[in-house]
N, C-alpha and C positions, 0 to 999 in steps of 0.2 A: 422409122419404125422402132428403133432402139430407144429413141428419146420418148416416144409415145408410151412405151412400156415402163420406162423409168419415172415419167411424170404422172401417169394415170394408173396403170395396172398394179405396179409394185406397192405404192402406198395403199391402194384399195385392199390388196391381199393382207398387208400388215394390219390395217384397221379391222378387217374381218377376223383375223386370228386373235388380235387383242380382245375384241368383243366377245368371241366364243370363250376364250380363257376366263375372262371376267365373269361371264354368265354362269359357266360351269362351277367356278369357285364360289360364286355368290349363292347358287342353288344348294350346293353341298353344305356351305356354311349355314344357310337358312335352316336346313334339316336339323343340324346339331343345335342351333339356337332354339328351335322349337322344342327339342328334347330338354335343353337346359331350362327353358321356361316351365315345362311341366315338372321337372325335377325340383326346381326352387319352390314352386307352388306346393308340391307334395311335402317337401322338407318342413315348410312352415306349418303345415297341417299335421306333422308327425306321421306322414304316410311314406310309402316306399317309392311311389311313382312308377314310371315305365321301367320294368326290370326283367322282361321275358325274352324279347327278340334281340339276339346278339348279346355280347358280354355287357352286363349292367344295363341292358335295355338300350344300348347305343344305336341300334338299327331300327328302333320303333318308328321313327319318322318315315323311313323308306318302306316299311311294311304298310303304314297308313296310306302312303302314296299309291302303292300297288293295289291296295284294296279299293281306293277311289277310282283308279284307272280301269279296273276290270268290272266295275259295277255298271248297270245299264242307266244311261241318262234318261230321266223322266221329264218330258216337256209338257206342261199343262195344255189341255186342248184349247183353252181360251187365250193362251199367250201369243204375243207377237213373236214368232219363232226367230226371225233374223235378229231383232234387237235383243231378244232373250239370250241368245247365244253369243252375241257380240259383247254384251256387258262384261262378263268375266274376262274376256280377252282384252278389252280396253283397260280394265282395272289392272291386270297383271303386266301387260306390255308397257303401260305408262310408268308403273312402279320400277320396272327394270330399266327403262330408257333414261330415267333420271340419274342412274349410276354412271352414265357415259362421261360425266365431267368431274366425278369425285376422285381426287388424287389420293392413292393409298400410300404414297411415298413421294419423294422429290422426283417429278417427271413421270410418275406412274399413273397416268390417266389416259383413257382412250382418246378424249378430245380436250386439248388444252385451250380453252377459249377464255377471252377476257371478260365475258359477262356470265361466268359459270353460275354465280349465285342466282342471277335472274332466270337463267335456264331452269335450274332446279325448282325455283319458286313457281315458274309458269307451269312446268310439268306436274308438280304436286297439286296445283290448283285444278288441273284438268282431271285429276283422279276422281273427283266427285261425280263426273259424268257417268262413269261406270256404274256407280251406285244408283244414280237417278234412272239410268236406262234399265237396270235390273228391277227396280221398284215399279216402274211404269209398265214394262213389258210383261211382268208376271200376271197382270190383270186380276189382282186380289188386293183387298184393302190393307192387310197387315204389311206386306212388303212396301206398298205405296207410302204408308205412314212412316215406316222405318227409313225409307229413302228421303222423305221430306225432312225428317229430323236430322239425318246425316248431312244433307246438303246445308241446312241452316247452321249446324254445328261446325262443319269444316270452314264455311265462309266466315263465321264469327271469329274463329281462332286464327285464321290466316292473317287477319288484320293485325293482331298483336304480334304474330311471328314476323310480319313485314316490318313493323317498327323496331323490333329487337334487332333484326338484320341491319336496319339503317344505323342504329347506334354502333354496331360493330364496324360498319363501313366508314362511319365518321372517323373512327380511331385508326382505320387502316388506310383509307384513301384509294381503295381499289376493289373491283368486283371479282377479281381473279382469286380462285381458291388457294393457289400456291402463294400468292402475295399475302393473303390473310394469315396463312400459317407462318410464313417467314417474318411477318411483322411482330409475331409473338416471341421472337428471340430476345427482344429488348422491350420491356414494358414497365409496369409499376415497380417491380423488385429492383430492376437495374437503375431506375431513376432514384431509388432510395439508397443506392450505393452497394447493393448486394450483387453477387455474381449471378449470371443467367441461370434461372431455375424455373420451377413450375409457378412461382409467384409472378412471373412476367405474363402468364397467359391471361386471357380476357375474363376468365371466371372470377378473378379477384377484383379487377378494376370495374367490371360491369356485373357485379354479383346479383343485383335485383333482376337484371335482364336475363341472366343465366337461369334463375329460378322460373321466371315467366316463360322463357323459351322451353324449358323442360316440361312444365305443366301444359303449355299450349301444344307441345308435341304429342302428349298423351291424348289430348282432345282431338287433335288433327288426325291421328291414326286410329281413333275409336277404341283406345285401350281403356280398361278400367282405371279410375272410377268414372270415366266418361263414356262407357260403352252403352249409351242410351239407345243406340241404333238396334242393338241386339238384346234389349231388356226382356229377358225370357218371361218375366212375370206378366208383361202386358203385350209385347209384340212378337213373342216366340223367337224367331231368329232374324228379325228385321228384313232387310232386302234379300236375304239369302234363303228365305223359307222354301220357295218352290224349287230350289236348286238341289241337284244330287250329283254323285259321281264326279267326273273330271271338271265340269264348270264350277262346282262348289270348291273343289281343290284349288282351282285357279284364283278364286276369290281369297281363299285363305293364304295362298302364296303371295298374292298382291299385297295383302294386309301386312304380312310379316316382312316383306321386302321394303314396304313403306316405313315400317318401324325401324328396320336397320338403317334406312336412309336418314331418318331423323336422328338416330344415334350417331351416324357418321357426321351429320351436320353439326351436332352438339360438339363432337370431338374436334372438328375443324375450326369452328367459330370461337369456342371457349376453352378447349383443352389442349391447344397447341398441336393438333394434327399428329404428325409423325415425329415431333421434336421430343428428345428425351427429357425426363423430369429434372435432371441436373446435367449441366454442361461440362462434365468431366468424366474421365474413365472410372469405372468400367461401363457407365451408362451410355457413353458415346460409341462403344464398340458394338452395341446391339443394333441390328438393322432397323430403319425407321418403320417398316411395315409391321414389325413386331409391336412397337409402341402404339401404332395406330389401332391394330386389332385388339390389343389389351385395353386401351381406353374405350373402344367401341363396346367391348364385352362388359366393361365396368358400368357404362351408361345403361346398357341393356339390363344388367343386374338391378339397377335402380328402377327401371321400368317394371321388371318382374316383381320386385318387392312391393311397389305401389299396388300392383294387382292383388297381391295376397292380403294386404292390410287395410286398404281404404274402402269404405262402403260406397255404393254407387250414388251419384248425385241425382237429384230430381231435375227434370228438364228445365224448369224455370230457374233453378239455382245455377245450372250450367250456363244458361244465357246471361244471367246477372253477373256471374264471375267474368265471363268474356267481355261484356260490353261496359259494365259499370266499375269493374275493378282493374282488369288488365289493360284495357284500352287507355284510361286516363293515366295510369302509372307509366305505361310505355311511352305515351306522348310526352309526358313530363320529362322522362329520362332522355328522350331524343334532344329536347331543348337544353336540359342540364348538361348532357355530354358535350353538345356543341359549344355551350358557354364555357365549360371548364377547359376544353381544348383550345379555344380562342384566347381565353384569359391567361393560361399558363404557357401558351406558345408551343404546346405539344402537337399541334395540328399536323396531320400527315402531309 
C-alpha cells in the first residue's frame, strides 16, 4: 500500500499542486498584462488609460472580470447551444494546457517531456477549433465569416512558424525546451571568441527567423495588424458577435493566454529563456525566473507597440504575406541553416 501511495498518489498530488500554482499565477499575470496593454495603447495616444479602479487603475482587469461574470449570458434562439457554449471552453482550456511544458526556470515545468515543442505546436493548432465552433454554432453569417477567416489565417501562419521552429531545432538537436535554452549558453558570440552573453542567443544567428516568428505570432494570435477576424468595419466582432458575459470573457482570456504563450516561445527559442544577458556577477545572482519574466514582458511590449502603430492589413495582403513571402523565406532558411551547420561542423 505504501509503495502504491509513493508511486501513484504522491506524484499525482504534486502535479495537481504545480498545475494549480501555475494556473493561478498565469491568470493573475494575464490580468496585469491586459492592464499593461491598455496603458501602453493609451500612452501612445496621449490618453491616461485605466486609472479609476484601485491605485493607478491596477485592478481594472479584475473589475472587468467581475462585470462579465455577473452579466446574464444570452444564447441566440437559433444557436446550437452545446457547441455554442463548448467553443469558449475549448479555446481557453487549450490555451492554458499548452503551458504545461513551458519551463519558467531550470526544472520549473509541470511536465518535462522530450517533445515539448511538438506538444505546444499541436495544442496551438487545435485552438482554431474553438473559433470554428463558435462561428458555426452562432447560426449567423458574420460570426461564420469571421471564423472562416480566422481558420485560414491561423493555418497559413502555422506553416511558417513550423519552419522557423525547424531551423532552431537544427541548431539545437533536441525537441526539449530545457535543451533549447541550455544550447544558447554557447553560440555565435562564443564562437567568435567573446565571453558568454546575449550574443550567443538565437536571435542573432537566426535573425530573419526571429523576425518571421514574431510577425507570424501576431497573425497566429489574431493581434493587430492581423486582427482581420474582428475587423469592426466589416465583421463587427468576428466569431464573438453573439457571445456575452462569461463565455465572451473566456474567449478574451484564451486570446491573451495564447499571446503570452507566443511571447514565452519567443523567449525560449530566441532570447535564451531564463539565462542572464551576461554570464558574470551581478547578473548571475538574479534568479532565472526573473530574467524569463522580464524577457516575456519585453516581447509583449513589442506586441503592444505593433498594435498601437501599424494599420490593419487587408485580407488578401495578409494571405500574400503568409504564403508568398514568409513561406519561401523560411523554407530557404531551413536549407541555408542546415548547409551552414554541416559546412562549418557546428551541427548539434
